[in-house]
N, C-alpha and C positions, 0 to 999 in steps of 0.2 A: 435233944438237950445239947446245949452249947458246950464246947470243950473249954478247959481252963485257959488255953491260949486265946480263944476267941473272946472270952469274957475279959481277959487281961487287955487285949487289943482295944475293945470298946471302952473300957474304963480309962485307958490312956488317951484315947481319942476325945472322950468327954472332958477329961482334965485339961487337955490342950485347948479345946474350945473355950472352956471356962477361963483359963489363963489369958487367952487372946481377948476375950470380952472385958476382963478386968483391966488389961493393958490399954485397951481403947478407952475405957471409962477414965482411967487415971490420966491418959494423955489429954483428953478434952477438959478435965477439971484442973489440969496443971497450968502454970503461968504461960507455958509455950502454947499449949492447945487453946486456952481461952483467949490468948492474944490473936491467934489466927482466926478463930471462930467465936463471935460474940453470941454465946448461947442465950443470954438473957434477953436479947432483942431479936433473936432468930434472924440475924442479919450477918452476912459475911463481909468482913473488912479486908480488902486485899492487903497482903503482907507488905507490898511495896510502899504502902502508906503508913505502916506502923511507926516508923521513926519520924515521919513528917507530922502526922496528926494523931498522936497516940490516944486522944480522947474523943475523936470525931465519930460521928455515926455514918452509916451507909444506908442507901435506899436502893430498892430495885426500881429501875426505870424501864417502862415499856414504850417502844417506838414502833409505830405502825406506818409502813410505806407500801408502795404498789407491789413490792416483791415479798412482803410478809410482815410478821410481827416479831420483834426482837426484844429480848429481856437483857438488860445490862445492869451490872453492879456498879453503883456510883458512890464514891466517898463524897459526903456533903461538906461543902465549904460555906458556912453561914455566918461566920464572924469576919470582921475586917482583916484580922491577921491571917486567917485561913485563906481568904480570897486573895490577899496580897501574895502569899506563898504559892498558891496554886500548885501546878505540877513542876515547879522549878527543881532542877537537879534530878528529876526522875529519868532514869536511863532506858527504861523499857516499860511498856504498859500491856498487860495481857489483853487479848482480844475480848471485846464485850465488857470492858471495865473502863472506868474513867472517873471524872469529877463533875459533880453537879454544884454550880454556884447559885445560891439562893440570895436574893436581895430583898430586904424588908421595906425599903422605901418604894415610892410609886414607880411604875415602869418608866424607864428613860433609855436614851441611847447609851449603850454600854461600850466601854473601850477596854481592850486587853492588849498586852504585849507579850513577847516570848522571851524576855530577859532570863538568862540562865536556864532556859528550858532546853533539854537535850534531844527531844524527839519532835517531829512534825505532828501537829494536832489539828483536827477539825474542831471548830468552835461552832456550836449549834445554839443559836439565840432563840428563846421562846418568849412569847407574850404572857400576860397574866392568865390566859386560858390554856396555856401549855401547848400552843400551836407554834410550829416553826415559822419564824419571820425572816430569818437570814441564816446563811451558812457561810463561814469562812473556811474554805477547803485548804487543808494541808498548810497551815500557818508555819512559817519557817522559823526554826530555832535561832536564837540570837545570843551571842556571848559578849559582844562589844557594843557600847552605845555609839551612835543612836540606833535604837531598835524600832522596827516598824510598829505603828499603832494600828490595831485592827478594831474596827467599829461595827456595831450591830446594824447601823443604817436606819433601824426602826426601833421604837421603844421595846425594851425587853425586861422581864422580871427574873428570868432564869437563863443560865448558860450551861451547856454541857460540853465538856472537852473529852474527846475520844481520839484514838490513833488517827493520824492523817490518812485519808483515803477511805475511812469507814463509811462516810456519807455517800460517796459515789458507789462503793461496792454494794451498799444496801438500798440504793435508789432513793435516798432521802432528799426531799425537796421542800421548799417553803410551802406551808399549808398542811403538811403532815401533822398528825397529832401525837402527843406524848402524854403518858400518864405516870404518876408516882404518888 
């Protein structure tokens, strides 16, 4: 038979676990927790984007290269204002996160610039089949006009922006497939 001290210890332990679970539940249902994790869509929206695009959605993007398959969390820019804002004024970008630009018109040559972008970015241009058609490696940030214009060189329907160097590190080349 267990002693009074042992029973008291286990009761306190169970109470501690119950309080911890309650705290976790309250965090995720609070405005702070729900802004970090969109539980209704089961999608994670990176906190760095919360002030830029508070109502945007995110998608998991899977990129397959010769060195493996990589899952990335992408904030979706699918309106004109979101595409124009892009990653302007973002000072850091977690590894395997970025932005997915979706265009609703027919595929065409896409042009981007790095005005007020604070970090180098790889721009990965995809055709309507989500195949990589062109990669702009480590596009340079620009704070003063005139800024360099980066072109897809081939028609593209989607553009992914990730940290500069990501494409080389993961052996991404034109012809690789992407899914989302």
